[in-house]
N, C-alpha and C positions, 0 to 999 in steps of 0.2 A: 504494500500500500504506500503510495507516494504522499508527500506532505500536502500537495495541492488538493488531493482527494480528502485528506483529513480536515483541511481548513474549510472545505465546502460544506461539510456536514459532520462536525466533530463527534456529536453524540452517536450518530449512525456508525461512524468509523469505530468508536469505542465498543459499541454493541457487537459489531462484526468481529472484533478482535477478542473481546473478553466475555461476551454474552450480555452484559449489562454494565451500566456506569458504576453501579455499587460494587461490582466484582473487579473493576479496574484498579490495579495496585499502584498506579502512578497518575491518577486522574488530576491531582493537584499540579503536578509537573506539566502535564499536557495542557491544562487550562492556562498556566502561566506562560508557556511557550507560544500558544496560539494568540494570547494577548500581546506578547512582545512583537510577534510577526505582524499582527493587525495594526499596530502602531507604527512599525518601521516602514511598511510598504508605502503608505501615502506620503510619508516624510521623504522617502527616496524620490518618489514621483514629483513632489513639490520642488525639491532641490534641482532635479534635472530640468524642470521648466525654468527655474531661476537661472540656471547655467546657460540655457539656450537664449534667454533674454539678454544676458550679459554678453554672450558671444556675438549677438547681432550688432552690438554697439561698435564692434571693431570696423564695421563697414561705414561708419559715420565719418565723413571727411572733415567735419568740424571738430572732431575730438582732438583735444590738445595732447601733447606728449605726456604731460603730468596725469591727465585723465586716463590716457591709454594705459599707463603703468599701473594706475590704481585699479582699473578694470581687470587687467591681467592678474593682479594680486587677488582680487575678489573671485575670479574664475578658478584660480589655483586653490583657494580656501574651500570653495564650494565643491570642487572636484575631490579634494582630500576627504571632505565630510561624506560625500557620496560613496567613495571607496570604503571608508570606515563602516558606514551603515550597511553596505552590501555584504561586506565580510561578516559582520555580526548577524545579518539576516541569513546568510548561508549556513553559519554555525547553528542558528536556532532551528532552521529547517532540518539540518542533519541530526540534531539532537531529538527533534520530534520524530523523525523516521526511525531513529535508534530505539526510542521507547516502544514503538510498534513492532520492531524486529525482535525485541528482547523476549526471553522465555516467559510466558504468562504465569507459569507455576513458580512464583517467587518463593513459596514455602519450601520447594525442593532444593533451592540453592543452599550452599554452605552458609551458615548464619552471618559470616563476616560480610557477605555481599548483599544482604537484605537492605532495602532502600528506606525502611522505616525503623525508628528506634524502638527496641524491645524493653528498654529500661523503665522502671516505675516513675511516676510523677509524685511530687509533693513530699518526698523523703526529707528528713532533717538535714541541715547543712553539716559539713564535715570540717575537721581541722586539717590544714594542709602543711606539708613540709617537703624538703628535698630528701630523697632517699639516699641512704649511705650504702656502701658495699656490704655492710653487715645485714642490710635488709633485702639483699638480692634474692635470698631463698623465699622470703615471704612474698616479695613482689612476684616472682615466677609462679608461686603457688596460686596467687590470685589470678594471674594471667591464664594459667592452665584451666581454670574453672569458668572463665568468662566466655560466653558464647560467641562474642564478636572478636575475640583475640586472634592475632596472627603471630607468626614466628617473629615478626619485626617488633612485637611488643616485649619480647624477652629481655631481661636485664643485660644479658651478655653483649647486646649491641652497643651498650654504652662504652665498654672497654674496647670492643672491636673498632668502632669508628674513631674513638679518641686516639687509639694507637696508630691506626692506618692513615688518618687524615688530620690529626692534631686539632680536632674541633672539640669544643667544650659541651658536654652533655649535662642537662638539668632534668633529672628524673623526679617528677612531682608525684607525691603519694598522698592520698586522702584517707583519713582515719575517722571512724565513728568514736563516740564517747568511750566505748569499751576497748578502744585501740584496734579493733578489727579493720582491715583494709577494705575500703568501699570504693576505691577508684585509683587509677594510675594514668599518668601521661608522660611519655618520653619525648623530650625536646632537645634540640641541639642549636647552638649559636654559631652561625657562619658569618665571618667578618673579613672583608677585604676592601682595598681601595677601588678595585675594578668593579665589583658587583654590589658593594654595600654591606650593611650590617642587618641581620635578620635572624629570627628563630623559626625552626621548621620541625614538625612532627609528621613524618620522619624523613630527613634528607636522603637523597640517592635512591630511595625505595618507593614503591607504589602505594604503600599503606602506612597508616599511623593513626594519629588522633586519640582522643580520650577513651578509656574503658571505665565504666562506672556502674554503680548499682541504681542510680537514679538520674533523672534529667537535671535535678538541682546540683548534684555533685559533678556531673558533666560540665555544666557551666562554670562551677567553681574552679575546676581544673583549668579550663580555658582562660578564665579571668586571671588566675595565678600566673599562667604562662605569659599573658599580656603584661602583668606586673614585672616579671623577669625581663621581658623585652624592653620595657620602659627603663628599668634600672641599668640596662646595658646599652642604652642608646640605639636600640634596634628600630628600623624603619617599618617593620611589619612582623607579624607572627602568622605562619601558615600551618593550618591543621588539615592533614590529608585524610579525609573521612569518606566513607561510602554511603552516608546518609546525612540528612540535614540535622545538625546538632545545636545550632545557634542561629540567632538573627543577624550575625555578622555578614558582611558581603561575601560572596562566594563565586567560584568559577565551576562550570559543569561541562567544559569542552573536552575533558578526558574521559575515556571509558576503559574498563577492563574487558578483555575478550575471553569469554568463558565457554568451554566445551564440556558437555557431559559425556563421559566415556562409556562405551558399551563393555560387555563382559569379555569380549575377545577381539583379536585383530581381524578375524574374518568378518565379524559383525561391523567393525569399523569400516572395512572396505565397502560394505553395502551402504553404510551410512554416508560415506563421502560422495558417492555419486559417480557416474560414468566418466565425466569430463576430468575430474581430479584423479580418478584411478588411471586414466590414460596418461596423464602427466607423470604420475609416479612410476608407471610401467616404463615410460620413456627414459626417465633419469636412472632407473635401475640397469639400463643397458650399458651405462658408462663404468660399470664395475667399481662403484663406490662402496665403501664400508664405513660403518659408524662404530666408534668405541666409546664406552662409558667408564669413567674412573674418577679420581679425586686429584690429589696433588701430583700424581704421575702424569696427568694431562695438562697441567697448568701452563707449561711453556707453549705447548701447541695451541691451546685456547687463546693465550695472550698474543701470540703471533698473528692470528687471524683477527682478533678483536681490535688490536692496536692499529693494524693497517686499515680496517674498515672504518674506524673512527676518524682516522686521518682523511680518508676519502670522503667522508661526510662533512669534514670541516669542523669536527668536534674534538676538544681536548680529551685525552684518554685517562682513565683511572690508572693509578700505578698498580703494578703486579702485586705488591704487598697487600693492597686492599682485598684482592680476591684470595690471597693466601690466608689472611686473617679469618675470612669467612669460612674457608675450607677447614681450617684448624679448629675454629670455635664451634662449628656445627657439622662435625664429620658424618653424622647419620642423616642429616637433612640435605647437605650440599653435594651435588654431583656435577661433573663436567661431561658434556657430550662433544666429541670431535668427529667430523666426517673427513675421510681421506680419499684422495685419488692417488693410487699407488701408495707412496709414503708421504705425500704432500698434504698437510692439513688445509682444507679448502672452505670449511664451514664449522662453526662451533657455537655451543650454547652453555650457559651456566644455569643449573637447575636448583630449585629449593623446594623440598617436599615438607608439607605440614598437614597433619590430620588426613583428610581424604582428598587433598588437592596438591597437585604438582604444578609449580610455576616456573616459567622461563623468563626471569627479569632481564637477562642480557643475552643477545644472540647476534651473530655476525656471519657474513660470508664474503669471500674474496670476489670482487667484480670480474676479474679476468677469467674466472672459472664459471661465469654465469651460464655458459653454453652447456655445462654439465648438469645444471639445475641442482647443484649440491645443497642449496638451502632447502629446497623442496624435499630432497632425500633425507636430510637431517631431521626435519620436523616430523616426517612420517616415522622415522626410526625412534624419535623421542616419544611419540604417541604410543608406539608399540611397547616401549620401555615402561611408560606410565601404566598401561594396562597390566603388564607382567608384574609390576610392583604392587598392584592392588589399589591404585588410586581411582577414585570415581569421577574426578574432575580434572581438567587441564586448563590452567590459566596462561593464555598466550602473552600476558603482560599488558601494559598500558599503551593506548594509542590515542591519537587525535582523530575525532570523527571525520570520516571520508578521506583521510590521508592514505597514501599507498600502503602503509603497514596495516591500517585498519582493513583495507580491502583484501590484503593477503590473508589475514587471519579469518576474515569473514568467510572466505571460500571453503575453509575447513569445517564450517558449520558453527563456529563460535558465535555466541550472542553477546551484545554490548551491555555492560552494566555501568551506569553512570557514576563518576566520582563527584564528590562534593568537597571542594577545597575551600575552606573558610579562612577569612583573613581579618585579623585585628590590625587596624591602621590608626596611627596617631592622627589628630585633627589636621585636616588639610592634605593628607597623603592619599595617593591613588594606589590602586592595586598594581603589584609589580608585573613586569613583562620580561622575566628572565627566561627567554626561550629563543630558539633559532629563527623564529618568524619575525622577531623584533628587527625593524630596519636598521637600527644602530649597530647590529652585530653582523650585517651582511658582508661588509668589507672584510672584517676579521675572519669570517668563515671562508671567504674566497681565498684569502692569503694562506690560511691554515692548510688548505687542500694541497698547496704547493710545497709545504715543508717536508723534508725527508722523514720517514717513519721513525728512524732511530732518534731524531731530535725531538719529535713529539713525545716520545717516551720519557724524555728528560724534563722538558718544560711544561708538558701537559698536566701531570699530576698536581703540581702546586697551584695550577689555575683551576682545574675542575673540582678540587676539594671544596671550593667556595661557591660552586653551583649546586643548587638543591636537586 
């Protein structure tokens, strides 16, 4: 179902998708997006008419040089506004379509991906403090019992990221009157001249945000993080959540691509469809093979990953970052490397937790695209996930309608919207620390030309300050 069909008769569209409006798990989000689109479309039309009127003035021979420059400036400003609104409109349309593409059986998803908060309302406030290493065991015990917890909420990440990236972690813990833990929030302070000073829960990863026993404690944890941000002169605090937890401003342009796995690889073949099966059959003709391991494959993984990051124009994480994760989470972390003969041509870093296997980092060498090594690796990883008994495969985070989104969608993955909330000091706007920001385009183009060996040296000190 396309967005224009949804906009024509939203209630009918909802009924076709979910049976009734009361059964729709995301009706509030759909209504908000339809309202955004309804307001943006006439504004774009008005600005285009305004631009046409201004452009006609250029043919006026009586126009002075000063008036001509002023008109050019106005046309430029209107054009920029049109471009901004059309980009926002495209995102809203993509988000609307993604909501209708998502699996309607939200209850079947792992709890972390649920789009509504399951915690109680009205519970009493808690006392807040920063957790110490002595409280790591109690912290992890709370995380292990919380339905929305992820592997990224475990206390070990504090030491892992502090050692690998020299960033400061502030792990906020909430306690009831009897000293029982009723909430936790892991945050890190990233600070550099290039990208600024800010707090994130959780940087470098797809998930984070508060875990709590109640909505009241959730907000207390967020407010305490905002207080820490203020004390350290931060320009914002970003909480990476999968549901709406606060009235703070938020971004919803990122989605997780989630695939429910069948019981066997044979059933997966049936599930994938004939077109994708044909592609996989074709790449298997190139005699590729995929190997799974841990530290023994780190060098091969990093050789592929670092070169691909350079080709994308993105600073690369240091190898110690991945080594720390492998050593800290030996049962959860796995590396997959695809080889052509003995040459590593594609690689992925896997993290398994509960019934879900995730691939937060994956890369393939462009010069081997004709081998379809990336396709072969993902098919091998899905087989591995099924063999290991996982019920879900998380393809990782994507931007709606981006090439990576479309690649993951072809495997049958469904989009689950991220809710990234922001605390902002008065007068500050939401950050734009992403490759689509025009101010980084020149730097990206230059980075693509730097030798890979050099990016491994100068990249890690830069990227550790990017969330």
